[in-house]
C-alpha positions as CSV (number, residue, x, y, z in Angstrom):
1,M,22.9,-23.9,-2.8
2,P,24.4,-20.9,-4.6
3,T,23.4,-20.2,-8.1
4,P,26.3,-19.7,-10.7
5,K,26.2,-16.3,-12.3
6,K,25.3,-15.9,-15.9
7,P,27.9,-14.3,-18.2
8,A,27.1,-10.9,-19.3
9,A,26.6,-11.9,-23.0
10,T,23.1,-12.1,-24.3
11,P,22.1,-15.7,-24.6
12,S,21.3,-17.1,-28.0
13,K,17.7,-17.5,-29.1
14,S,17.8,-21.3,-28.5
15,S,19.3,-20.9,-25.0
16,R,16.2,-18.9,-24.0
17,K,14.0,-21.9,-24.3
18,P,12.1,-22.7,-21.1
19,L,14.3,-24.5,-18.8
20,V,11.8,-26.5,-16.7
21,Y,11.0,-30.0,-16.9
22,G,7.4,-29.9,-18.1
23,A,4.6,-30.4,-15.8
24,V,2.6,-31.9,-18.6
25,V,3.6,-35.0,-20.7
26,V,2.1,-35.1,-24.1
27,L,1.5,-38.8,-25.1
28,A,-0.7,-40.5,-27.7
29,A,-3.0,-41.5,-24.8
30,G,-3.5,-37.8,-23.9
31,L,-2.1,-35.5,-21.3
32,L,0.0,-37.0,-18.4
33,G,1.2,-34.8,-15.7
34,F,4.3,-35.3,-13.5
35,A,6.3,-33.2,-11.0
36,S,8.4,-30.4,-12.4
37,Y,12.1,-29.7,-11.6
38,K,14.2,-26.8,-12.6
39,A,17.3,-27.5,-14.7
40,A,20.0,-25.2,-16.0
41,S,21.4,-24.2,-19.3
42,P,25.0,-24.3,-20.4
43,D,25.3,-20.6,-20.0
44,D,24.5,-21.1,-16.3
45,T,27.3,-23.6,-15.9
46,A,30.1,-22.1,-17.9
47,K,32.6,-23.2,-15.3
48,D,30.7,-26.3,-14.2
49,T,30.5,-25.0,-10.6
50,T,27.8,-26.2,-8.4
51,A,26.1,-27.6,-11.5
52,T,23.2,-29.4,-10.1
53,G,19.5,-28.4,-9.9
54,P,17.3,-29.0,-6.9
55,A,17.5,-32.6,-5.8
56,A,14.6,-34.7,-7.2
57,E,13.0,-36.6,-4.5
58,V,12.6,-40.3,-5.1
59,S,9.8,-41.9,-3.0
60,A,10.4,-45.2,-1.3
61,D,7.0,-46.2,-2.8
62,P,8.2,-47.9,-6.1
63,N,5.0,-46.7,-8.0
64,E,5.0,-43.1,-6.8
65,G,6.2,-40.8,-9.6
66,V,6.5,-43.7,-12.2
67,Y,4.5,-43.5,-15.4
68,P,4.1,-46.7,-17.4
69,E,3.6,-44.8,-20.7
70,L,7.0,-43.2,-20.3
71,A,8.6,-46.6,-19.5
72,K,7.4,-47.7,-22.8
73,L,9.8,-45.2,-24.5
74,A,12.7,-47.6,-23.8
75,R,13.7,-49.1,-27.2
76,R,15.6,-52.1,-25.9
77,D,17.1,-52.6,-29.4
78,A,20.1,-54.8,-29.2
79,D,21.5,-53.1,-32.3
80,D,21.2,-49.5,-30.9
81,K,24.6,-48.0,-31.4
82,L,23.8,-45.2,-28.9
83,A,23.1,-47.6,-25.9
84,I,25.1,-49.4,-23.4
85,G,24.0,-52.4,-21.3
86,P,21.9,-55.5,-22.1
87,A,18.6,-55.0,-23.9
88,D,16.8,-57.2,-21.4
89,A,18.2,-55.2,-18.3
90,P,15.5,-54.8,-15.7
91,V,16.2,-51.0,-15.6
92,V,16.6,-48.7,-18.5
93,L,17.8,-45.0,-18.0
94,I,16.9,-42.9,-20.9
95,E,19.2,-39.8,-21.1
96,Y,18.1,-36.8,-23.2
97,A,21.1,-34.5,-23.5
98,D,23.1,-31.8,-25.5
99,F,26.8,-31.8,-26.0
100,K,26.8,-28.0,-25.3
101,C,25.1,-28.4,-22.0
102,G,27.4,-27.9,-18.9
103,Y,25.2,-30.0,-16.5
104,C,25.2,-32.9,-19.1
105,G,29.0,-32.8,-19.0
106,K,28.9,-32.9,-15.3
107,F,26.8,-36.0,-15.4
108,A,28.8,-37.6,-18.0
109,R,32.1,-37.0,-16.1
110,D,31.1,-37.5,-12.5
111,T,28.0,-39.8,-12.3
112,E,27.5,-41.9,-15.6
113,P,30.9,-43.8,-15.2
114,E,29.9,-44.9,-11.7
115,L,26.5,-46.0,-12.8
116,I,28.1,-48.0,-15.6
117,E,30.6,-49.6,-13.3
118,K,28.1,-50.4,-10.5
119,Y,24.9,-51.2,-12.6
120,V,25.6,-51.7,-16.2
121,K,28.4,-54.2,-15.8
122,D,26.4,-56.5,-13.6
123,G,23.4,-56.4,-16.1
124,T,21.0,-54.3,-13.9
125,L,21.0,-51.2,-16.0
126,R,20.9,-50.2,-19.6
127,I,21.5,-46.6,-20.7
128,E,19.9,-45.3,-23.9
129,W,21.1,-42.0,-25.2
130,R,18.7,-39.6,-27.0
131,N,20.2,-36.6,-28.9
132,F,18.4,-33.5,-27.6
133,P,20.1,-30.5,-29.2
134,I,18.5,-27.2,-28.0
135,F,21.3,-24.8,-28.1
136,G,21.6,-24.0,-31.7
137,E,23.6,-25.0,-34.8
138,E,26.6,-26.4,-33.0
139,S,24.4,-28.6,-30.9
140,E,22.8,-30.0,-34.0
141,T,26.2,-30.6,-35.5
142,A,27.5,-32.3,-32.3
143,A,24.4,-34.5,-32.1
144,R,24.7,-35.7,-35.7
145,A,28.5,-36.3,-35.2
146,A,27.8,-38.5,-32.2
147,W,25.3,-40.5,-34.2
148,A,27.8,-40.7,-37.1
149,A,30.5,-41.9,-34.7
150,G,28.0,-44.7,-33.5
151,Q,27.8,-46.0,-36.9
152,Q,31.4,-47.0,-36.6
153,D,30.8,-48.3,-33.1
154,R,32.6,-45.4,-31.4
155,F,29.6,-43.4,-29.9
156,W,30.6,-43.7,-26.3
157,E,34.2,-42.8,-27.1
158,F,32.9,-39.7,-29.0
159,H,30.7,-39.0,-26.0
160,G,33.6,-39.1,-23.7
161,A,35.8,-36.8,-25.9
162,A,32.9,-34.3,-26.4
163,Y,32.2,-34.1,-22.6
164,A,35.8,-34.0,-21.5
165,E,36.6,-31.1,-19.3
166,G,36.9,-28.0,-21.5
167,A,35.7,-29.7,-24.6
168,K,32.5,-27.6,-25.1
169,E,34.4,-24.4,-24.7
170,K,36.3,-25.2,-28.1
171,G,33.0,-25.4,-29.8
172,F,31.5,-28.0,-32.2
173,G,32.1,-26.8,-35.7
174,K,32.7,-29.3,-38.6
175,D,36.5,-29.3,-38.1
176,R,36.2,-29.6,-34.3
177,V,33.7,-32.7,-34.4
178,K,36.2,-34.3,-36.9
179,A,39.0,-34.0,-34.5
180,L,36.8,-35.4,-31.7
181,A,36.0,-38.3,-33.9
182,D,39.7,-39.0,-34.7
183,E,40.3,-38.8,-30.9
184,A,37.5,-41.3,-30.4
185,G,39.1,-43.7,-32.6
186,V,36.6,-43.4,-35.6
187,K,38.6,-45.2,-38.4
188,D,36.9,-44.0,-41.4
189,L,36.8,-40.2,-41.1
190,D,35.6,-39.7,-44.7
191,R,32.6,-41.8,-44.0
192,F,32.1,-40.1,-40.7
193,M,31.8,-36.7,-42.3
194,K,29.5,-38.0,-45.1
195,D,27.3,-39.7,-42.4
196,L,27.3,-36.5,-40.3
197,D,25.7,-34.5,-43.1
198,G,23.4,-37.3,-44.3
199,D,19.7,-37.6,-44.2
200,A,19.9,-40.6,-41.8
201,A,21.7,-38.6,-39.2
202,R,19.2,-35.7,-39.5
203,A,16.3,-38.0,-39.1
204,A,17.8,-39.9,-36.2
205,V,18.5,-36.6,-34.2
206,K,15.0,-35.2,-35.1
207,K,13.3,-38.4,-33.9
208,D,15.1,-38.1,-30.5
209,Q,14.4,-34.4,-30.3
210,E,10.8,-34.9,-31.0
211,Q,10.5,-37.6,-28.4
212,A,12.0,-35.3,-25.7
213,Y,9.7,-32.5,-26.6
214,G,6.8,-34.9,-26.6
215,I,7.2,-35.9,-23.0
216,G,7.5,-32.3,-21.9
217,A,11.3,-32.0,-21.6
218,T,12.5,-28.6,-22.5
219,S,16.0,-28.7,-20.6
220,T,19.0,-30.7,-20.6
221,P,19.8,-33.2,-19.1
222,S,16.5,-34.9,-18.6
223,F,16.1,-38.5,-17.6
224,L,13.6,-41.3,-17.4
225,I,14.4,-44.4,-15.3
226,N,11.9,-47.0,-15.9
227,G,9.3,-44.2,-16.4
228,R,10.3,-42.0,-13.6
229,P,11.2,-38.5,-14.8
230,I,14.4,-36.9,-13.3
231,A,15.7,-33.5,-14.4
232,G,19.2,-32.0,-14.1
233,A,22.5,-33.5,-13.0
234,Q,21.2,-34.6,-9.7
235,P,23.4,-36.0,-6.8
236,D,24.6,-39.5,-7.4
237,E,22.2,-40.8,-4.7
238,T,19.2,-39.6,-6.7
239,F,20.1,-41.9,-9.6
240,T,21.2,-44.8,-7.4
241,Q,18.1,-44.8,-5.3
242,A,15.9,-44.6,-8.4
243,I,17.8,-47.3,-10.2
244,E,17.7,-49.6,-7.1
245,T,14.0,-48.9,-6.5
246,A,13.2,-49.6,-10.2
247,A,15.3,-52.9,-10.0
248,E,13.4,-54.0,-6.9
249,Q,10.1,-53.3,-8.5
250,A,11.1,-55.2,-11.7
251,K,12.3,-58.1,-9.6
252,A,8.9,-58.1,-7.7
253,S,6.9,-57.8,-10.9
254,G,8.9,-60.8,-12.5
255,A,8.3,-62.9,-9.4
256,A,4.6,-62.1,-9.5
257,G,4.3,-62.9,-13.1
258,K,5.9,-66.3,-12.7
259,A,3.7,-67.0,-9.7
260,G,0.6,-66.2,-11.9
261,E,1.9,-68.4,-14.7
262,S,2.4,-71.3,-12.2
263,A,-1.2,-70.9,-10.8
264,K,-2.6,-71.4,-14.4
């Protein structure tokens, strides 16, 4: 697959972060390794052409490449403003993303709507968003803005507006995110701007960011599907296979659990 050319401009300090999904996961229990996949920065995908990394292989073995400690990162909070899908869904996809990331936008436009239509609506899948700003001040502003929009139940509408074709090229300054919030239907824009700069927004974004770095993610988008790591805006079949494999595993585990209870 051809690699998009980088622009001549020197990348910012933040965009020079290592762009490899870490081979070592840092957890409270110690060090946990998993396969590493290369992802790309927004600078690599300015035109969103061929914006996918190497396809992540998903084994037919439901246990291969799955890490129980990572699966526990799913919050399953019914009041989570930055999540969609039932809290008790058998499969949880955690998405670590940056609004300035070209690959994240590609996933948001091309893949995520299909996953929502096919799996979220029938109760199989829950998607939990984690703000993972790694490309500087505007990334941080957009992340806090998304959180602030969520406080008025408009996170996914803001998400759609911020990831619309050409949106990131307009930047994410204060006036711009306010305009995006208005486009997303946020009713109280004064409250939105206050929430955007509040301590709660900063703490929420920092919590998500630290979780991402804690599992070894240094690029966006990065995903966990019931504890299975996937990096980059992979082809649709990578996600569908991982979701269906996880759903089957959850179904089998549930049946085994019920059988065990009946035997007691």
